[in-house]
N, CA, C and O atoms as a GROMACS GRO file, in nm:
protein
  428
    1UNK      N    1   1.667   3.514   0.597
    1UNK     CA    2   1.675   3.429   0.714
    1UNK      C    3   1.588   3.304   0.692
    1UNK      O    4   1.475   3.314   0.645
    2UNK      N    5   1.640   3.190   0.726
    2UNK     CA    6   1.567   3.064   0.713
    2UNK      C    7   1.483   3.042   0.838
    2UNK      O    8   1.530   3.052   0.951
    3UNK      N    9   1.356   3.012   0.813
    3UNK     CA   10   1.264   2.987   0.924
    3UNK      C   11   1.285   2.846   0.978
    3UNK      O   12   1.289   2.750   0.901
    4UNK      N   13   1.297   2.833   1.109
    4UNK     CA   14   1.309   2.703   1.173
    4UNK      C   15   1.174   2.666   1.232
    4UNK      O   16   1.117   2.741   1.311
    5UNK      N   17   1.126   2.551   1.195
    5UNK     CA   18   0.999   2.502   1.249
    5UNK      C   19   1.028   2.394   1.351
    5UNK      O   20   1.110   2.305   1.328
    6UNK      N   21   0.960   2.401   1.463
    6UNK     CA   22   0.975   2.299   1.567
    6UNK      C   23   0.836   2.242   1.595
    6UNK      O   24   0.739   2.316   1.612
    7UNK      N   25   0.830   2.111   1.600
    7UNK     CA   26   0.703   2.045   1.620
    7UNK      C   27   0.703   1.964   1.748
    7UNK      O   28   0.804   1.904   1.785
    8UNK      N   29   0.590   1.963   1.816
    8UNK     CA   30   0.573   1.881   1.936
    8UNK      C   31   0.556   1.735   1.896
    8UNK      O   32   0.530   1.704   1.780
    9UNK      N   33   0.572   1.648   1.991
    9UNK     CA   34   0.554   1.504   1.970
    9UNK      C   35   0.414   1.480   1.914
    9UNK      O   36   0.314   1.528   1.969
   10UNK      N   37   0.406   1.405   1.805
   10UNK     CA   38   0.276   1.379   1.743
   10UNK      C   39   0.217   1.244   1.782
   10UNK      O   40   0.117   1.201   1.724
   11UNK      N   41   0.278   1.177   1.878
   11UNK     CA   42   0.232   1.044   1.920
   11UNK      C   43   0.085   1.037   1.960
   11UNK      O   44   0.013   0.950   1.912
   12UNK      N   45   0.039   1.127   2.048
   12UNK     CA   46  -0.103   1.120   2.088
   12UNK      C   47  -0.200   1.140   1.972
   12UNK      O   48  -0.301   1.070   1.962
   13UNK      N   49  -0.170   1.234   1.883
   13UNK     CA   50  -0.257   1.257   1.768
   13UNK      C   51  -0.253   1.139   1.672
   13UNK      O   52  -0.355   1.100   1.616
   14UNK      N   53  -0.135   1.082   1.654
   14UNK     CA   54  -0.119   0.965   1.566
   14UNK      C   55  -0.200   0.847   1.620
   14UNK      O   56  -0.265   0.776   1.543
   15UNK      N   57  -0.196   0.825   1.751
   15UNK     CA   58  -0.272   0.714   1.810
   15UNK      C   59  -0.422   0.734   1.793
   15UNK      O   60  -0.497   0.638   1.779
   16UNK      N   61  -0.464   0.860   1.794
   16UNK     CA   62  -0.606   0.890   1.777
   16UNK      C   63  -0.652   0.864   1.634
   16UNK      O   64  -0.763   0.814   1.613
   17UNK      N   65  -0.568   0.897   1.535
   17UNK     CA   66  -0.610   0.894   1.395
   17UNK      C   67  -0.571   0.768   1.319
   17UNK      O   68  -0.642   0.728   1.227
   18UNK      N   69  -0.460   0.704   1.354
   18UNK     CA   70  -0.411   0.588   1.277
   18UNK      C   71  -0.431   0.460   1.356
   18UNK      O   72  -0.437   0.462   1.479
   19UNK      N   73  -0.442   0.349   1.286
   19UNK     CA   74  -0.454   0.218   1.352
   19UNK      C   75  -0.317   0.177   1.406
   19UNK      O   76  -0.214   0.223   1.359
   20UNK      N   77  -0.319   0.090   1.506
   20UNK     CA   78  -0.197   0.049   1.573
   20UNK      C   79  -0.090  -0.009   1.482
   20UNK      O   80   0.029   0.017   1.501
   21UNK      N   81  -0.132  -0.087   1.382
   21UNK     CA   82  -0.034  -0.150   1.292
   21UNK      C   83   0.048  -0.048   1.215
   21UNK      O   84   0.159  -0.077   1.171
   22UNK      N   85  -0.006   0.072   1.198
   22UNK     CA   86   0.064   0.176   1.124
   22UNK      C   87   0.188   0.225   1.199
   22UNK      O   88   0.280   0.281   1.139
   23UNK      N   89   0.191   0.204   1.329
   23UNK     CA   90   0.305   0.251   1.409
   23UNK      C   91   0.433   0.174   1.378
   23UNK      O   92   0.542   0.220   1.413
   24UNK      N   93   0.422   0.059   1.313
   24UNK     CA   94   0.540  -0.023   1.283
   24UNK      C   95   0.626   0.034   1.170
   24UNK      O   96   0.740  -0.009   1.152
   25UNK      N   97   0.572   0.130   1.095
   25UNK     CA   98   0.650   0.186   0.983
   25UNK      C   99   0.773   0.258   1.039
   25UNK      O  100   0.761   0.335   1.134
   26UNK      N  101   0.892   0.234   0.980
   26UNK     CA  102   1.015   0.292   1.036
   26UNK      C  103   1.034   0.441   1.008
   26UNK      O  104   1.116   0.505   1.074
   27UNK      N  105   0.961   0.498   0.914
   27UNK     CA  106   0.986   0.639   0.877
   27UNK      C  107   0.854   0.714   0.861
   27UNK      O  108   0.815   0.749   0.750
   28UNK      N  109   0.787   0.738   0.971
   28UNK     CA  110   0.659   0.809   0.967
   28UNK      C  111   0.684   0.958   0.954
   28UNK      O  112   0.766   1.014   1.026
   29UNK      N  113   0.612   1.024   0.861
   29UNK     CA  114   0.621   1.169   0.850
   29UNK      C  115   0.553   1.234   0.969
   29UNK      O  116   0.451   1.183   1.017
   30UNK      N  117   0.606   1.344   1.017
   30UNK     CA  118   0.547   1.412   1.131
   30UNK      C  119   0.416   1.479   1.088
   30UNK      O  120   0.411   1.547   0.986
   31UNK      N  121   0.310   1.459   1.166
   31UNK     CA  122   0.178   1.511   1.131
   31UNK      C  123   0.182   1.663   1.115
   31UNK      O  124   0.128   1.716   1.018
   32UNK      N  125   0.244   1.733   1.209
   32UNK     CA  126   0.247   1.880   1.202
   32UNK      C  127   0.325   1.929   1.080
   32UNK      O  128   0.292   2.034   1.024
   33UNK      N  129   0.426   1.854   1.037
   33UNK     CA  130   0.500   1.890   0.917
   33UNK      C  131   0.407   1.884   0.796
   33UNK      O  132   0.406   1.975   0.713
   34UNK      N  133   0.327   1.777   0.788
   34UNK     CA  134   0.231   1.765   0.678
   34UNK      C  135   0.126   1.874   0.685
   34UNK      O  136   0.091   1.932   0.583
   35UNK      N  137   0.075   1.903   0.803
   35UNK     CA  138  -0.024   2.010   0.817
   35UNK      C  139   0.033   2.143   0.768
   35UNK      O  140  -0.035   2.218   0.698
   36UNK      N  141   0.155   2.172   0.805
   36UNK     CA  142   0.220   2.297   0.764
   36UNK      C  143   0.235   2.302   0.612
   36UNK      O  144   0.206   2.405   0.551
   37UNK      N  145   0.280   2.193   0.550
   37UNK     CA  146   0.296   2.191   0.404
   37UNK      C  147   0.162   2.207   0.334
   37UNK      O  148   0.152   2.278   0.234
   38UNK      N  149   0.060   2.141   0.385
   38UNK     CA  150  -0.073   2.149   0.324
   38UNK      C  151  -0.124   2.293   0.329
   38UNK      O  152  -0.173   2.344   0.229
   39UNK      N  153  -0.112   2.357   0.444
   39UNK     CA  154  -0.159   2.495   0.458
   39UNK      C  155  -0.080   2.592   0.371
   39UNK      O  156  -0.138   2.684   0.312
   40UNK      N  157   0.051   2.573   0.362
   40UNK     CA  158   0.137   2.664   0.285
   40UNK      C  159   0.124   2.650   0.134
   40UNK      O  160   0.127   2.749   0.062
   41UNK      N  161   0.108   2.526   0.088
   41UNK     CA  162   0.125   2.502  -0.056
   41UNK      C  163   0.000   2.452  -0.127
   41UNK      O  164   0.009   2.413  -0.244
   42UNK      N  165  -0.115   2.451  -0.061
   42UNK     CA  166  -0.237   2.408  -0.128
   42UNK      C  167  -0.356   2.485  -0.072
   42UNK      O  168  -0.346   2.556   0.029
   43UNK      N  169  -0.466   2.469  -0.140
   43UNK     CA  170  -0.591   2.530  -0.090
   43UNK      C  171  -0.699   2.422  -0.091
   43UNK      O  172  -0.684   2.318  -0.156
   44UNK      N  173  -0.807   2.448  -0.019
   44UNK     CA  174  -0.915   2.351  -0.013
   44UNK      C  175  -0.960   2.313  -0.154
   44UNK      O  176  -0.974   2.399  -0.241
   45UNK      N  177  -0.984   2.185  -0.175
   45UNK     CA  178  -1.027   2.135  -0.305
   45UNK      C  179  -0.913   2.088  -0.393
   45UNK      O  180  -0.936   2.015  -0.489
   46UNK      N  181  -0.788   2.128  -0.362
   46UNK     CA  182  -0.673   2.082  -0.439
   46UNK      C  183  -0.652   1.932  -0.418
   46UNK      O  184  -0.701   1.873  -0.322
   47UNK      N  185  -0.577   1.871  -0.511
   47UNK     CA  186  -0.541   1.730  -0.499
   47UNK      C  187  -0.391   1.722  -0.473
   47UNK      O  188  -0.311   1.785  -0.542
   48UNK      N  189  -0.354   1.643  -0.373
   48UNK     CA  190  -0.215   1.623  -0.334
   48UNK      C  191  -0.177   1.479  -0.365
   48UNK      O  192  -0.252   1.386  -0.334
   49UNK      N  193  -0.061   1.460  -0.425
   49UNK     CA  194  -0.008   1.327  -0.455
   49UNK      C  195   0.107   1.297  -0.362
   49UNK      O  196   0.200   1.376  -0.349
   50UNK      N  197   0.099   1.183  -0.296
   50UNK     CA  198   0.210   1.132  -0.215
   50UNK      C  199   0.253   1.000  -0.277
   50UNK      O  200   0.191   0.897  -0.250
   51UNK      N  201   0.359   1.001  -0.361
   51UNK     CA  202   0.396   0.882  -0.436
   51UNK      C  203   0.466   0.773  -0.355
   51UNK      O  204   0.484   0.662  -0.404
   52UNK      N  205   0.505   0.802  -0.232
   52UNK     CA  206   0.566   0.703  -0.143
   52UNK      C  207   0.500   0.718  -0.007
   52UNK      O  208   0.561   0.766   0.088
   53UNK      N  209   0.375   0.677   0.001
   53UNK     CA  210   0.290   0.711   0.115
   53UNK      C  211   0.320   0.640   0.245
   53UNK      O  212   0.285   0.690   0.352
   54UNK      N  213   0.385   0.525   0.239
   54UNK     CA  214   0.409   0.453   0.363
   54UNK      C  215   0.277   0.418   0.429
   54UNK      O  216   0.199   0.340   0.374
   55UNK      N  217   0.251   0.473   0.546
   55UNK     CA  218   0.126   0.447   0.616
   55UNK      C  219   0.025   0.559   0.597
   55UNK      O  220  -0.084   0.554   0.653
   56UNK      N  221   0.061   0.660   0.517
   56UNK     CA  222  -0.036   0.762   0.481
   56UNK      C  223  -0.049   0.881   0.574
   56UNK      O  224  -0.159   0.932   0.593
   57UNK      N  225   0.061   0.924   0.634
   57UNK     CA  226   0.052   1.044   0.718
   57UNK      C  227  -0.002   1.162   0.639
   57UNK      O  228  -0.068   1.249   0.695
   58UNK      N  229   0.026   1.166   0.511
   58UNK     CA  230  -0.022   1.275   0.426
   58UNK      C  231  -0.174   1.279   0.416
   58UNK      O  232  -0.229   1.378   0.370
   59UNK      N  233  -0.242   1.172   0.457
   59UNK     CA  234  -0.388   1.171   0.452
   59UNK      C  235  -0.449   1.278   0.541
   59UNK      O  236  -0.568   1.306   0.531
   60UNK      N  237  -0.369   1.337   0.629
   60UNK     CA  238  -0.417   1.447   0.712
   60UNK      C  239  -0.471   1.559   0.622
   60UNK      O  240  -0.558   1.635   0.663
   61UNK      N  241  -0.418   1.567   0.500
   61UNK     CA  242  -0.463   1.669   0.404
   61UNK      C  243  -0.612   1.655   0.374
   61UNK      O  244  -0.681   1.755   0.355
   62UNK      N  245  -0.662   1.531   0.369
   62UNK     CA  246  -0.804   1.510   0.340
   62UNK      C  247  -0.891   1.561   0.454
   62UNK      O  248  -1.004   1.605   0.431
   63UNK      N  249  -0.839   1.556   0.576
   63UNK     CA  250  -0.913   1.613   0.689
   63UNK      C  251  -0.913   1.765   0.684
   63UNK      O  252  -0.991   1.831   0.752
   64UNK      N  253  -0.823   1.820   0.600
   64UNK     CA  254  -0.810   1.964   0.585
   64UNK      C  255  -0.872   2.013   0.453
   64UNK      O  256  -0.840   2.122   0.406
   65UNK      N  257  -0.960   1.931   0.396
   65UNK     CA  258  -1.035   1.972   0.278
   65UNK      C  259  -0.965   1.954   0.145
   65UNK      O  260  -1.012   2.004   0.043
   66UNK      N  261  -0.854   1.883   0.144
   66UNK     CA  262  -0.784   1.854   0.019
   66UNK      C  263  -0.816   1.711  -0.022
   66UNK      O  264  -0.857   1.630   0.062
   67UNK      N  265  -0.799   1.680  -0.149
   67UNK     CA  266  -0.809   1.543  -0.197
   67UNK      C  267  -0.670   1.485  -0.197
   67UNK      O  268  -0.572   1.557  -0.216
   68UNK      N  269  -0.659   1.356  -0.177
   68UNK     CA  270  -0.529   1.294  -0.159
   68UNK      C  271  -0.520   1.166  -0.242
   68UNK      O  272  -0.612   1.085  -0.243
   69UNK      N  273  -0.408   1.150  -0.311
   69UNK     CA  274  -0.378   1.025  -0.380
   69UNK      C  275  -0.253   0.969  -0.314
   69UNK      O  276  -0.146   1.029  -0.319
   70UNK      N  277  -0.268   0.854  -0.251
   70UNK     CA  278  -0.158   0.786  -0.182
   70UNK      C  279  -0.116   0.665  -0.264
   70UNK      O  280  -0.199   0.580  -0.297
   71UNK      N  281   0.012   0.657  -0.296
   71UNK     CA  282   0.065   0.543  -0.370
   71UNK      C  283   0.171   0.478  -0.283
   71UNK      O  284   0.263   0.544  -0.235
   72UNK      N  285   0.158   0.348  -0.262
   72UNK     CA  286   0.254   0.274  -0.181
   72UNK      C  287   0.276   0.137  -0.243
   72UNK      O  288   0.180   0.070  -0.282
   73UNK      N  289   0.400   0.095  -0.253
   73UNK     CA  290   0.435  -0.031  -0.316
   73UNK      C  291   0.410  -0.152  -0.224
   73UNK      O  292   0.363  -0.256  -0.270
   74UNK      N  293   0.441  -0.138  -0.098
   74UNK     CA  294   0.440  -0.252  -0.007
   74UNK      C  295   0.303  -0.277   0.055
   74UNK      O  296   0.249  -0.192   0.127
   75UNK      N  297   0.247  -0.394   0.024
   75UNK     CA  298   0.112  -0.428   0.070
   75UNK      C  299   0.099  -0.421   0.222
   75UNK      O  300  -0.006  -0.382   0.273
   76UNK      N  301   0.206  -0.458   0.294
   76UNK     CA  302   0.195  -0.457   0.440
   76UNK      C  303   0.186  -0.316   0.499
   76UNK      O  304   0.164  -0.300   0.619
   77UNK      N  305   0.204  -0.213   0.416
   77UNK     CA  306   0.177  -0.076   0.458
   77UNK      C  307   0.043  -0.026   0.402
   77UNK      O  308  -0.023   0.058   0.462
   78UNK      N  309   0.004  -0.080   0.287
   78UNK     CA  310  -0.122  -0.037   0.223
   78UNK      C  311  -0.242  -0.074   0.310
   78UNK      O  312  -0.332   0.008   0.329
   79UNK      N  313  -0.245  -0.194   0.362
   79UNK     CA  314  -0.360  -0.237   0.441
   79UNK      C  315  -0.380  -0.152   0.567
   79UNK      O  316  -0.493  -0.109   0.592
   80UNK      N  317  -0.276  -0.128   0.648
   80UNK     CA  318  -0.296  -0.038   0.763
   80UNK      C  319  -0.337   0.103   0.721
   80UNK      O  320  -0.412   0.170   0.791
   81UNK      N  321  -0.286   0.149   0.605
   81UNK     CA  322  -0.324   0.282   0.556
   81UNK      C  323  -0.474   0.284   0.527
   81UNK      O  324  -0.542   0.380   0.563
   82UNK      N  325  -0.525   0.181   0.463
   82UNK     CA  326  -0.669   0.175   0.433
   82UNK      C  327  -0.752   0.175   0.562
   82UNK      O  328  -0.852   0.245   0.572
   83UNK      N  329  -0.710   0.095   0.658
   83UNK     CA  330  -0.783   0.089   0.785
   83UNK      C  331  -0.773   0.223   0.859
   83UNK      O  332  -0.869   0.266   0.923
   84UNK      N  333  -0.659   0.287   0.851
   84UNK     CA  334  -0.642   0.418   0.915
   84UNK      C  335  -0.735   0.521   0.851
   84UNK      O  336  -0.794   0.603   0.921
   85UNK      N  337  -0.747   0.518   0.718
   85UNK     CA  338  -0.836   0.614   0.652
   85UNK      C  339  -0.980   0.592   0.697
   85UNK      O  340  -1.053   0.689   0.718
   86UNK      N  341  -1.022   0.468   0.711
   86UNK     CA  342  -1.158   0.441   0.760
   86UNK      C  343  -1.177   0.501   0.899
   86UNK      O  344  -1.283   0.557   0.929
   87UNK      N  345  -1.077   0.490   0.983
   87UNK     CA  346  -1.082   0.549   1.118
   87UNK      C  347  -1.083   0.701   1.112
   87UNK      O  348  -1.162   0.766   1.180
   88UNK      N  349  -0.996   0.758   1.030
   88UNK     CA  350  -0.982   0.903   1.020
   88UNK      C  351  -1.110   0.968   0.967
   88UNK      O  352  -1.145   1.079   1.008
   89UNK      N  353  -1.179   0.901   0.878
   89UNK     CA  354  -1.301   0.956   0.817
   89UNK      C  355  -1.408   0.987   0.921
   89UNK      O  356  -1.497   1.068   0.895
   90UNK      N  357  -1.400   0.924   1.036
   90UNK     CA  358  -1.499   0.948   1.141
   90UNK      C  359  -1.464   1.068   1.227
   90UNK      O  360  -1.538   1.102   1.319
   91UNK      N  361  -1.349   1.132   1.199
   91UNK     CA  362  -1.300   1.242   1.283
   91UNK      C  363  -1.267   1.366   1.200
   91UNK      O  364  -1.150   1.405   1.194
   92UNK      N  365  -1.366   1.428   1.137
   92UNK     CA  366  -1.336   1.547   1.055
   92UNK      C  367  -1.282   1.661   1.141
   92UNK      O  368  -1.313   1.671   1.259
   93UNK      N  369  -1.200   1.745   1.079
   93UNK     CA  370  -1.145   1.861   1.148
   93UNK      C  371  -1.244   1.977   1.133
   93UNK      O  372  -1.296   2.000   1.024
   94UNK      N  373  -1.269   2.047   1.241
   94UNK     CA  374  -1.363   2.158   1.237
   94UNK      C  375  -1.315   2.265   1.140
   94UNK      O  376  -1.196   2.298   1.135
   95UNK      N  377  -1.408   2.319   1.063
   95UNK     CA  378  -1.376   2.425   0.969
   95UNK      C  379  -1.341   2.377   0.830
   95UNK      O  380  -1.320   2.458   0.740
   96UNK      N  381  -1.336   2.245   0.809
   96UNK     CA  382  -1.300   2.190   0.678
   96UNK      C  383  -1.408   2.092   0.632
   96UNK      O  384  -1.472   2.024   0.713
   97UNK      N  385  -1.426   2.086   0.501
   97UNK     CA  386  -1.507   1.982   0.440
   97UNK      C  387  -1.414   1.865   0.410
   97UNK      O  388  -1.304   1.885   0.358
   98UNK      N  389  -1.456   1.745   0.442
   98UNK     CA  390  -1.372   1.627   0.423
   98UNK      C  391  -1.336   1.609   0.276
   98UNK      O  392  -1.422   1.613   0.189
   99UNK      N  393  -1.206   1.588   0.250
   99UNK     CA  394  -1.160   1.558   0.115
   99UNK      C  395  -1.171   1.409   0.088
   99UNK      O  396  -1.212   1.331   0.174
  100UNK      N  397  -1.134   1.371  -0.032
  100UNK     CA  398  -1.140   1.231  -0.075
  100UNK      C  399  -0.999   1.174  -0.079
  100UNK      O  400  -0.904   1.243  -0.116
  101UNK      N  401  -0.984   1.048  -0.039
  101UNK     CA  402  -0.855   0.979  -0.044
  101UNK      C  403  -0.865   0.861  -0.139
  101UNK      O  404  -0.959   0.781  -0.130
  102UNK      N  405  -0.767   0.850  -0.229
  102UNK     CA  406  -0.753   0.734  -0.316
  102UNK      C  407  -0.623   0.665  -0.278
  102UNK      O  408  -0.517   0.729  -0.277
  103UNK      N  409  -0.629   0.538  -0.246
  103UNK     CA  410  -0.511   0.461  -0.207
  103UNK      C  411  -0.482   0.360  -0.317
  103UNK      O  412  -0.567   0.279  -0.353
  104UNK      N  413  -0.360   0.366  -0.369
  104UNK     CA  414  -0.320   0.280  -0.481
  104UNK      C  415  -0.196   0.201  -0.438
  104UNK      O  416  -0.099   0.257  -0.388
  105UNK      N  417  -0.201   0.070  -0.459
  105UNK     CA  418  -0.080  -0.010  -0.440
  105UNK      C  419  -0.008  -0.013  -0.573
  105UNK      O  420  -0.061  -0.064  -0.672
  106UNK      N  421   0.112   0.040  -0.575
  106UNK     CA  422   0.186   0.044  -0.699
  106UNK      C  423   0.319   0.112  -0.683
  106UNK      O  424   0.359   0.147  -0.572
  107UNK      N  425   0.387   0.129  -0.795
  107UNK     CA  426   0.520   0.188  -0.795
  107UNK      C  427   0.520   0.310  -0.883
  107UNK      O  428   0.623   0.376  -0.898
   0.00000   0.00000   0.00000
């Protein structure tokens, strides 16, 4: 049987963690989807690569004790991602040691 996952609206959490300019991205990954993948497929201290990071929704992994490498080609998404990470760093998740995020502009 295939498990169906249903997620609540992530708008309030996104507004808390990301800068406003990040909301302009047309294809934001759902925060709860990323949290679920991080918990299922990694452990604290692991490094996760997101080769098409957009605005960096995957950076939630760093709040969950993972290290994160975000790669994004478009500069107009890289800058909001950097500002969002600075904001997110001030809001650690209880029970986790903050991971490290590396943001790379590239292809």
